[in-house]
PDB file with one MODEL, atoms N, CA, C and O in Angstrom:
MODEL        1
ATOM      1  N   UNK A   1       9.359 -53.782 -40.082  1.00  0.00           N
ATOM      2  CA  UNK A   1       9.315 -52.513 -40.753  1.00  0.00           C
ATOM      3  C   UNK A   1      10.640 -52.233 -41.457  1.00  0.00           C
ATOM      4  O   UNK A   1      10.666 -51.688 -42.560  1.00  0.00           O
ATOM      5  N   UNK A   2      11.733 -52.611 -40.810  1.00  0.00           N
ATOM      6  CA  UNK A   2      13.043 -52.401 -41.443  1.00  0.00           C
ATOM      7  C   UNK A   2      13.169 -53.193 -42.738  1.00  0.00           C
ATOM      8  O   UNK A   2      13.742 -52.704 -43.711  1.00  0.00           O
ATOM      9  N   UNK A   3      12.642 -54.402 -42.757  1.00  0.00           N
ATOM     10  CA  UNK A   3      12.696 -55.224 -43.966  1.00  0.00           C
ATOM     11  C   UNK A   3      11.922 -54.565 -45.103  1.00  0.00           C
ATOM     12  O   UNK A   3      12.395 -54.528 -46.238  1.00  0.00           O
ATOM     13  N   UNK A   4      10.753 -54.054 -44.805  1.00  0.00           N
ATOM     14  CA  UNK A   4       9.955 -53.373 -45.823  1.00  0.00           C
ATOM     15  C   UNK A   4      10.695 -52.140 -46.331  1.00  0.00           C
ATOM     16  O   UNK A   4      10.764 -51.906 -47.538  1.00  0.00           O
ATOM     17  N   UNK A   5      11.241 -51.362 -45.418  1.00  0.00           N
ATOM     18  CA  UNK A   5      11.983 -50.151 -45.801  1.00  0.00           C
ATOM     19  C   UNK A   5      13.185 -50.496 -46.679  1.00  0.00           C
ATOM     20  O   UNK A   5      13.455 -49.804 -47.661  1.00  0.00           O
ATOM     21  N   UNK A   6      13.901 -51.556 -46.333  1.00  0.00           N
ATOM     22  CA  UNK A   6      15.061 -51.973 -47.128  1.00  0.00           C
ATOM     23  C   UNK A   6      14.645 -52.433 -48.521  1.00  0.00           C
ATOM     24  O   UNK A   6      15.323 -52.142 -49.507  1.00  0.00           O
ATOM     25  N   UNK A   7      13.534 -53.148 -48.596  1.00  0.00           N
ATOM     26  CA  UNK A   7      13.057 -53.626 -49.890  1.00  0.00           C
ATOM     27  C   UNK A   7      12.657 -52.450 -50.789  1.00  0.00           C
ATOM     28  O   UNK A   7      12.970 -52.436 -51.979  1.00  0.00           O
ATOM     29  N   UNK A   8      11.968 -51.476 -50.212  1.00  0.00           N
ATOM     30  CA  UNK A   8      11.580 -50.287 -50.981  1.00  0.00           C
ATOM     31  C   UNK A   8      12.814 -49.487 -51.388  1.00  0.00           C
ATOM     32  O   UNK A   8      12.910 -49.033 -52.528  1.00  0.00           O
ATOM     33  N   UNK A   9      13.751 -49.314 -50.472  1.00  0.00           N
ATOM     34  CA  UNK A   9      14.976 -48.573 -50.779  1.00  0.00           C
ATOM     35  C   UNK A   9      15.782 -49.273 -51.869  1.00  0.00           C
ATOM     36  O   UNK A   9      16.356 -48.610 -52.733  1.00  0.00           O
ATOM     37  N   UNK A  10      15.832 -50.591 -51.840  1.00  0.00           N
ATOM     38  CA  UNK A  10      16.582 -51.337 -52.845  1.00  0.00           C
ATOM     39  C   UNK A  10      15.959 -51.172 -54.224  1.00  0.00           C
ATOM     40  O   UNK A  10      16.662 -51.180 -55.234  1.00  0.00           O
ATOM     41  N   UNK A  11      14.647 -51.024 -54.263  1.00  0.00           N
ATOM     42  CA  UNK A  11      13.988 -50.809 -55.555  1.00  0.00           C
ATOM     43  C   UNK A  11      14.416 -49.468 -56.140  1.00  0.00           C
ATOM     44  O   UNK A  11      14.655 -49.357 -57.342  1.00  0.00           O
ATOM     45  N   UNK A  12      14.513 -48.448 -55.284  1.00  0.00           N
ATOM     46  CA  UNK A  12      15.084 -47.180 -55.702  1.00  0.00           C
ATOM     47  C   UNK A  12      14.137 -46.103 -56.178  1.00  0.00           C
ATOM     48  O   UNK A  12      14.550 -44.949 -56.293  1.00  0.00           O
ATOM     49  N   UNK A  13      12.884 -46.424 -56.461  1.00  0.00           N
ATOM     50  CA  UNK A  13      11.964 -45.393 -56.944  1.00  0.00           C
ATOM     51  C   UNK A  13      10.688 -45.442 -56.114  1.00  0.00           C
ATOM     52  O   UNK A  13       9.772 -46.207 -56.414  1.00  0.00           O
ATOM     53  N   UNK A  14      10.635 -44.624 -55.076  1.00  0.00           N
ATOM     54  CA  UNK A  14       9.473 -44.670 -54.181  1.00  0.00           C
ATOM     55  C   UNK A  14       8.212 -44.119 -54.832  1.00  0.00           C
ATOM     56  O   UNK A  14       7.119 -44.255 -54.282  1.00  0.00           O
ATOM     57  N   UNK A  15       8.355 -43.500 -55.993  1.00  0.00           N
ATOM     58  CA  UNK A  15       7.189 -42.932 -56.670  1.00  0.00           C
ATOM     59  C   UNK A  15       6.611 -43.855 -57.742  1.00  0.00           C
ATOM     60  O   UNK A  15       5.677 -43.472 -58.448  1.00  0.00           O
ATOM     61  N   UNK A  16       7.151 -45.052 -57.869  1.00  0.00           N
ATOM     62  CA  UNK A  16       6.566 -46.065 -58.750  1.00  0.00           C
ATOM     63  C   UNK A  16       5.483 -46.764 -57.941  1.00  0.00           C
ATOM     64  O   UNK A  16       5.724 -47.801 -57.323  1.00  0.00           O
ATOM     65  N   UNK A  17       4.297 -46.189 -57.953  1.00  0.00           N
ATOM     66  CA  UNK A  17       3.245 -46.638 -57.048  1.00  0.00           C
ATOM     67  C   UNK A  17       2.796 -48.073 -57.313  1.00  0.00           C
ATOM     68  O   UNK A  17       2.359 -48.753 -56.385  1.00  0.00           O
ATOM     69  N   UNK A  18       2.891 -48.543 -58.535  1.00  0.00           N
ATOM     70  CA  UNK A  18       2.505 -49.932 -58.818  1.00  0.00           C
ATOM     71  C   UNK A  18       3.401 -50.915 -58.064  1.00  0.00           C
ATOM     72  O   UNK A  18       2.917 -51.837 -57.407  1.00  0.00           O
ATOM     73  N   UNK A  19       4.697 -50.705 -58.169  1.00  0.00           N
ATOM     74  CA  UNK A  19       5.642 -51.614 -57.517  1.00  0.00           C
ATOM     75  C   UNK A  19       5.593 -51.455 -56.004  1.00  0.00           C
ATOM     76  O   UNK A  19       5.538 -52.443 -55.272  1.00  0.00           O
ATOM     77  N   UNK A  20       5.613 -50.220 -55.540  1.00  0.00           N
ATOM     78  CA  UNK A  20       5.644 -49.986 -54.098  1.00  0.00           C
ATOM     79  C   UNK A  20       4.365 -50.490 -53.434  1.00  0.00           C
ATOM     80  O   UNK A  20       4.428 -51.077 -52.354  1.00  0.00           O
ATOM     81  N   UNK A  21       3.223 -50.278 -54.050  1.00  0.00           N
ATOM     82  CA  UNK A  21       1.982 -50.772 -53.446  1.00  0.00           C
ATOM     83  C   UNK A  21       1.957 -52.303 -53.405  1.00  0.00           C
ATOM     84  O   UNK A  21       1.376 -52.882 -52.488  1.00  0.00           O
ATOM     85  N   UNK A  22       2.577 -52.964 -54.382  1.00  0.00           N
ATOM     86  CA  UNK A  22       2.636 -54.430 -54.331  1.00  0.00           C
ATOM     87  C   UNK A  22       3.557 -54.903 -53.207  1.00  0.00           C
ATOM     88  O   UNK A  22       3.299 -55.933 -52.584  1.00  0.00           O
ATOM     89  N   UNK A  23       4.627 -54.158 -52.948  1.00  0.00           N
ATOM     90  CA  UNK A  23       5.500 -54.483 -51.811  1.00  0.00           C
ATOM     91  C   UNK A  23       4.717 -54.315 -50.513  1.00  0.00           C
ATOM     92  O   UNK A  23       4.769 -55.180 -49.639  1.00  0.00           O
ATOM     93  N   UNK A  24       3.998 -53.214 -50.388  1.00  0.00           N
ATOM     94  CA  UNK A  24       3.201 -52.977 -49.178  1.00  0.00           C
ATOM     95  C   UNK A  24       2.156 -54.072 -49.003  1.00  0.00           C
ATOM     96  O   UNK A  24       1.952 -54.567 -47.895  1.00  0.00           O
ATOM     97  N   UNK A  25       1.502 -54.445 -50.081  1.00  0.00           N
ATOM     98  CA  UNK A  25       0.469 -55.465 -50.027  1.00  0.00           C
ATOM     99  C   UNK A  25       0.982 -56.828 -49.614  1.00  0.00           C
ATOM    100  O   UNK A  25       0.239 -57.628 -49.045  1.00  0.00           O
ATOM    101  N   UNK A  26       2.240 -57.097 -49.895  1.00  0.00           N
ATOM    102  CA  UNK A  26       2.825 -58.388 -49.523  1.00  0.00           C
ATOM    103  C   UNK A  26       2.924 -58.545 -48.011  1.00  0.00           C
ATOM    104  O   UNK A  26       2.949 -59.667 -47.506  1.00  0.00           O
ATOM    105  N   UNK A  27       2.980 -57.440 -47.291  1.00  0.00           N
ATOM    106  CA  UNK A  27       3.114 -57.488 -45.837  1.00  0.00           C
ATOM    107  C   UNK A  27       1.815 -57.135 -45.120  1.00  0.00           C
ATOM    108  O   UNK A  27       1.685 -57.399 -43.925  1.00  0.00           O
ATOM    109  N   UNK A  28       0.884 -56.563 -45.803  1.00  0.00           N
ATOM    110  CA  UNK A  28      -0.375 -56.143 -45.203  1.00  0.00           C
ATOM    111  C   UNK A  28      -1.179 -57.359 -44.760  1.00  0.00           C
ATOM    112  O   UNK A  28      -1.253 -58.358 -45.477  1.00  0.00           O
ATOM    113  N   UNK A  29      -1.769 -57.272 -43.602  1.00  0.00           N
ATOM    114  CA  UNK A  29      -2.612 -58.348 -43.113  1.00  0.00           C
ATOM    115  C   UNK A  29      -1.871 -59.424 -42.345  1.00  0.00           C
ATOM    116  O   UNK A  29      -2.478 -60.405 -41.916  1.00  0.00           O
ATOM    117  N   UNK A  30      -0.563 -59.256 -42.164  1.00  0.00           N
ATOM    118  CA  UNK A  30       0.162 -60.191 -41.310  1.00  0.00           C
ATOM    119  C   UNK A  30      -0.404 -60.098 -39.898  1.00  0.00           C
ATOM    120  O   UNK A  30      -1.060 -59.117 -39.550  1.00  0.00           O
ATOM    121  N   UNK A  31      -0.155 -61.099 -39.105  1.00  0.00           N
ATOM    122  CA  UNK A  31      -0.683 -61.127 -37.749  1.00  0.00           C
ATOM    123  C   UNK A  31      -0.250 -59.931 -36.914  1.00  0.00           C
ATOM    124  O   UNK A  31      -0.971 -59.517 -36.006  1.00  0.00           O
ATOM    125  N   UNK A  32       0.911 -59.377 -37.209  1.00  0.00           N
ATOM    126  CA  UNK A  32       1.441 -58.312 -36.359  1.00  0.00           C
ATOM    127  C   UNK A  32       1.214 -56.909 -36.919  1.00  0.00           C
ATOM    128  O   UNK A  32       1.564 -55.925 -36.268  1.00  0.00           O
ATOM    129  N   UNK A  33       0.637 -56.803 -38.107  1.00  0.00           N
ATOM    130  CA  UNK A  33       0.349 -55.495 -38.685  1.00  0.00           C
ATOM    131  C   UNK A  33      -1.033 -55.505 -39.312  1.00  0.00           C
ATOM    132  O   UNK A  33      -1.381 -56.424 -40.053  1.00  0.00           O
ATOM    133  N   UNK A  34      -1.806 -54.497 -39.017  1.00  0.00           N
ATOM    134  CA  UNK A  34      -3.132 -54.400 -39.617  1.00  0.00           C
ATOM    135  C   UNK A  34      -3.069 -53.810 -41.016  1.00  0.00           C
ATOM    136  O   UNK A  34      -3.734 -54.297 -41.931  1.00  0.00           O
ATOM    137  N   UNK A  35      -2.264 -52.752 -41.183  1.00  0.00           N
ATOM    138  CA  UNK A  35      -2.180 -52.092 -42.483  1.00  0.00           C
ATOM    139  C   UNK A  35      -0.797 -51.486 -42.648  1.00  0.00           C
ATOM    140  O   UNK A  35      -0.256 -50.889 -41.717  1.00  0.00           O
ATOM    141  N   UNK A  36      -0.231 -51.640 -43.828  1.00  0.00           N
ATOM    142  CA  UNK A  36       1.072 -51.075 -44.146  1.00  0.00           C
ATOM    143  C   UNK A  36       0.870 -50.019 -45.220  1.00  0.00           C
ATOM    144  O   UNK A  36       0.257 -50.283 -46.254  1.00  0.00           O
ATOM    145  N   UNK A  37       1.390 -48.814 -44.970  1.00  0.00           N
ATOM    146  CA  UNK A  37       1.290 -47.712 -45.925  1.00  0.00           C
ATOM    147  C   UNK A  37       2.656 -47.046 -46.036  1.00  0.00           C
ATOM    148  O   UNK A  37       3.528 -47.256 -45.193  1.00  0.00           O
ATOM    149  N   UNK A  38       2.836 -46.249 -47.074  1.00  0.00           N
ATOM    150  CA  UNK A  38       4.056 -45.456 -47.220  1.00  0.00           C
ATOM    151  C   UNK A  38       3.673 -43.991 -47.107  1.00  0.00           C
ATOM    152  O   UNK A  38       2.799 -43.514 -47.832  1.00  0.00           O
ATOM    153  N   UNK A  39       4.330 -43.274 -46.193  1.00  0.00           N
ATOM    154  CA  UNK A  39       4.086 -41.844 -46.017  1.00  0.00           C
ATOM    155  C   UNK A  39       5.194 -41.090 -46.734  1.00  0.00           C
ATOM    156  O   UNK A  39       6.378 -41.308 -46.477  1.00  0.00           O
ATOM    157  N   UNK A  40       4.799 -40.206 -47.630  1.00  0.00           N
ATOM    158  CA  UNK A  40       5.748 -39.406 -48.396  1.00  0.00           C
ATOM    159  C   UNK A  40       6.072 -38.114 -47.659  1.00  0.00           C
ATOM    160  O   UNK A  40       5.320 -37.704 -46.775  1.00  0.00           O
ATOM    161  N   UNK A  41       7.195 -37.458 -48.014  1.00  0.00           N
ATOM    162  CA  UNK A  41       7.592 -36.214 -47.340  1.00  0.00           C
ATOM    163  C   UNK A  41       6.525 -35.120 -47.361  1.00  0.00           C
ATOM    164  O   UNK A  41       6.497 -34.272 -46.469  1.00  0.00           O
ATOM    165  N   UNK A  42       5.655 -35.127 -48.357  1.00  0.00           N
ATOM    166  CA  UNK A  42       4.592 -34.108 -48.389  1.00  0.00           C
ATOM    167  C   UNK A  42       3.336 -34.584 -47.650  1.00  0.00           C
ATOM    168  O   UNK A  42       2.264 -33.992 -47.777  1.00  0.00           O
ATOM    169  N   UNK A  43       3.489 -35.664 -46.878  1.00  0.00           N
ATOM    170  CA  UNK A  43       2.441 -36.260 -46.048  1.00  0.00           C
ATOM    171  C   UNK A  43       1.314 -36.907 -46.838  1.00  0.00           C
ATOM    172  O   UNK A  43       0.248 -37.160 -46.278  1.00  0.00           O
ATOM    173  N   UNK A  44       1.518 -37.184 -48.128  1.00  0.00           N
ATOM    174  CA  UNK A  44       0.577 -38.033 -48.847  1.00  0.00           C
ATOM    175  C   UNK A  44       0.860 -39.471 -48.433  1.00  0.00           C
ATOM    176  O   UNK A  44       1.984 -39.808 -48.061  1.00  0.00           O
ATOM    177  N   UNK A  45      -0.153 -40.307 -48.500  1.00  0.00           N
ATOM    178  CA  UNK A  45      -0.016 -41.695 -48.090  1.00  0.00           C
ATOM    179  C   UNK A  45      -0.355 -42.605 -49.273  1.00  0.00           C
ATOM    180  O   UNK A  45      -1.386 -42.438 -49.923  1.00  0.00           O
ATOM    181  N   UNK A  46       0.530 -43.570 -49.539  1.00  0.00           N
ATOM    182  CA  UNK A  46       0.286 -44.576 -50.559  1.00  0.00           C
ATOM    183  C   UNK A  46      -0.281 -45.810 -49.874  1.00  0.00           C
ATOM    184  O   UNK A  46       0.334 -46.363 -48.962  1.00  0.00           O
ATOM    185  N   UNK A  47      -1.458 -46.235 -50.320  1.00  0.00           N
ATOM    186  CA  UNK A  47      -2.093 -47.439 -49.791  1.00  0.00           C
ATOM    187  C   UNK A  47      -1.690 -48.646 -50.621  1.00  0.00           C
ATOM    188  O   UNK A  47      -1.180 -48.492 -51.731  1.00  0.00           O
ATOM    189  N   UNK A  48      -1.910 -49.834 -50.101  1.00  0.00           N
ATOM    190  CA  UNK A  48      -1.496 -51.058 -50.806  1.00  0.00           C
ATOM    191  C   UNK A  48      -2.211 -51.247 -52.138  1.00  0.00           C
ATOM    192  O   UNK A  48      -1.718 -51.962 -53.010  1.00  0.00           O
ATOM    193  N   UNK A  49      -3.385 -50.602 -52.303  1.00  0.00           N
ATOM    194  CA  UNK A  49      -4.102 -50.747 -53.575  1.00  0.00           C
ATOM    195  C   UNK A  49      -3.657 -49.718 -54.610  1.00  0.00           C
ATOM    196  O   UNK A  49      -4.237 -49.637 -55.692  1.00  0.00           O
ATOM    197  N   UNK A  50      -2.628 -48.930 -54.283  1.00  0.00           N
ATOM    198  CA  UNK A  50      -2.060 -47.967 -55.219  1.00  0.00           C
ATOM    199  C   UNK A  50      -2.663 -46.573 -55.134  1.00  0.00           C
ATOM    200  O   UNK A  50      -2.200 -45.656 -55.811  1.00  0.00           O
ATOM    201  N   UNK A  51      -3.690 -46.406 -54.310  1.00  0.00           N
ATOM    202  CA  UNK A  51      -4.292 -45.072 -54.163  1.00  0.00           C
ATOM    203  C   UNK A  51      -3.414 -44.184 -53.296  1.00  0.00           C
ATOM    204  O   UNK A  51      -2.813 -44.634 -52.320  1.00  0.00           O
ATOM    205  N   UNK A  52      -3.352 -42.905 -53.677  1.00  0.00           N
ATOM    206  CA  UNK A  52      -2.684 -41.890 -52.868  1.00  0.00           C
ATOM    207  C   UNK A  52      -3.777 -41.101 -52.161  1.00  0.00           C
ATOM    208  O   UNK A  52      -4.724 -40.642 -52.799  1.00  0.00           O
ATOM    209  N   UNK A  53      -3.652 -40.941 -50.854  1.00  0.00           N
ATOM    210  CA  UNK A  53      -4.638 -40.192 -50.088  1.00  0.00           C
ATOM    211  C   UNK A  53      -3.937 -39.134 -49.265  1.00  0.00           C
ATOM    212  O   UNK A  53      -2.761 -39.264 -48.922  1.00  0.00           O
ATOM    213  N   UNK A  54      -4.675 -38.091 -48.955  1.00  0.00           N
ATOM    214  CA  UNK A  54      -4.131 -37.047 -48.096  1.00  0.00           C
ATOM    215  C   UNK A  54      -4.134 -37.531 -46.662  1.00  0.00           C
ATOM    216  O   UNK A  54      -5.069 -38.194 -46.215  1.00  0.00           O
ATOM    217  N   UNK A  55      -3.091 -37.197 -45.960  1.00  0.00           N
ATOM    218  CA  UNK A  55      -2.981 -37.544 -44.555  1.00  0.00           C
ATOM    219  C   UNK A  55      -3.715 -36.485 -43.744  1.00  0.00           C
ATOM    220  O   UNK A  55      -3.410 -35.296 -43.839  1.00  0.00           O
ATOM    221  N   UNK A  56      -4.657 -36.911 -42.968  1.00  0.00           N
ATOM    222  CA  UNK A  56      -5.427 -35.977 -42.153  1.00  0.00           C
ATOM    223  C   UNK A  56      -5.003 -36.017 -40.696  1.00  0.00           C
ATOM    224  O   UNK A  56      -5.841 -36.112 -39.799  1.00  0.00           O
ATOM    225  N   UNK A  57      -3.701 -35.942 -40.466  1.00  0.00           N
ATOM    226  CA  UNK A  57      -3.182 -35.816 -39.116  1.00  0.00           C
ATOM    227  C   UNK A  57      -2.871 -37.115 -38.399  1.00  0.00           C
ATOM    228  O   UNK A  57      -2.377 -37.077 -37.273  1.00  0.00           O
ATOM    229  N   UNK A  58      -3.137 -38.252 -38.999  1.00  0.00           N
ATOM    230  CA  UNK A  58      -2.876 -39.512 -38.332  1.00  0.00           C
ATOM    231  C   UNK A  58      -1.398 -39.850 -38.236  1.00  0.00           C
ATOM    232  O   UNK A  58      -0.947 -40.416 -37.240  1.00  0.00           O
ATOM    233  N   UNK A  59      -0.653 -39.504 -39.263  1.00  0.00           N
ATOM    234  CA  UNK A  59       0.782 -39.809 -39.321  1.00  0.00           C
ATOM    235  C   UNK A  59       1.490 -38.555 -39.801  1.00  0.00           C
ATOM    236  O   UNK A  59       1.015 -37.896 -40.725  1.00  0.00           O
ATOM    237  N   UNK A  60       2.594 -38.222 -39.200  1.00  0.00           N
ATOM    238  CA  UNK A  60       3.372 -37.060 -39.606  1.00  0.00           C
ATOM    239  C   UNK A  60       4.740 -37.537 -40.084  1.00  0.00           C
ATOM    240  O   UNK A  60       5.485 -38.155 -39.324  1.00  0.00           O
ATOM    241  N   UNK A  61       5.071 -37.251 -41.342  1.00  0.00           N
ATOM    242  CA  UNK A  61       6.331 -37.707 -41.924  1.00  0.00           C
ATOM    243  C   UNK A  61       7.524 -37.273 -41.089  1.00  0.00           C
ATOM    244  O   UNK A  61       8.395 -38.092 -40.795  1.00  0.00           O
ATOM    245  N   UNK A  62       7.584 -36.019 -40.704  1.00  0.00           N
ATOM    246  CA  UNK A  62       8.735 -35.516 -39.958  1.00  0.00           C
ATOM    247  C   UNK A  62       8.907 -36.229 -38.621  1.00  0.00           C
ATOM    248  O   UNK A  62      10.033 -36.514 -38.213  1.00  0.00           O
ATOM    249  N   UNK A  63       7.810 -36.518 -37.942  1.00  0.00           N
ATOM    250  CA  UNK A  63       7.898 -37.236 -36.666  1.00  0.00           C
ATOM    251  C   UNK A  63       8.321 -38.677 -36.883  1.00  0.00           C
ATOM    252  O   UNK A  63       9.126 -39.209 -36.119  1.00  0.00           O
ATOM    253  N   UNK A  64       7.785 -39.316 -37.919  1.00  0.00           N
ATOM    254  CA  UNK A  64       8.100 -40.715 -38.178  1.00  0.00           C
ATOM    255  C   UNK A  64       9.553 -40.906 -38.615  1.00  0.00           C
ATOM    256  O   UNK A  64      10.177 -41.907 -38.265  1.00  0.00           O
ATOM    257  N   UNK A  65      10.089 -39.962 -39.369  1.00  0.00           N
ATOM    258  CA  UNK A  65      11.457 -40.096 -39.864  1.00  0.00           C
ATOM    259  C   UNK A  65      12.472 -40.029 -38.718  1.00  0.00           C
ATOM    260  O   UNK A  65      13.552 -40.616 -38.796  1.00  0.00           O
ATOM    261  N   UNK A  66      12.114 -39.314 -37.670  1.00  0.00           N
ATOM    262  CA  UNK A  66      13.005 -39.218 -36.497  1.00  0.00           C
ATOM    263  C   UNK A  66      12.968 -40.504 -35.727  1.00  0.00           C
ATOM    264  O   UNK A  66      13.645 -40.632 -34.707  1.00  0.00           O
TER     265      UNK A  66
ENDMDL
END
């Protein structure tokens, strides 16, 4: 997870959904992770296919950031 976070941070624009979703997709489906998503501060979730979906209580940005 730290590697993914560093790669996204190095890119510098978390709102470039095309690039960020391709980064997420590169790690999705590995043996140790079922799905990789990016949770934004407003609790929207970016999926690897570039779709933004509303978070319905599964992940909380404030809890995850801590």
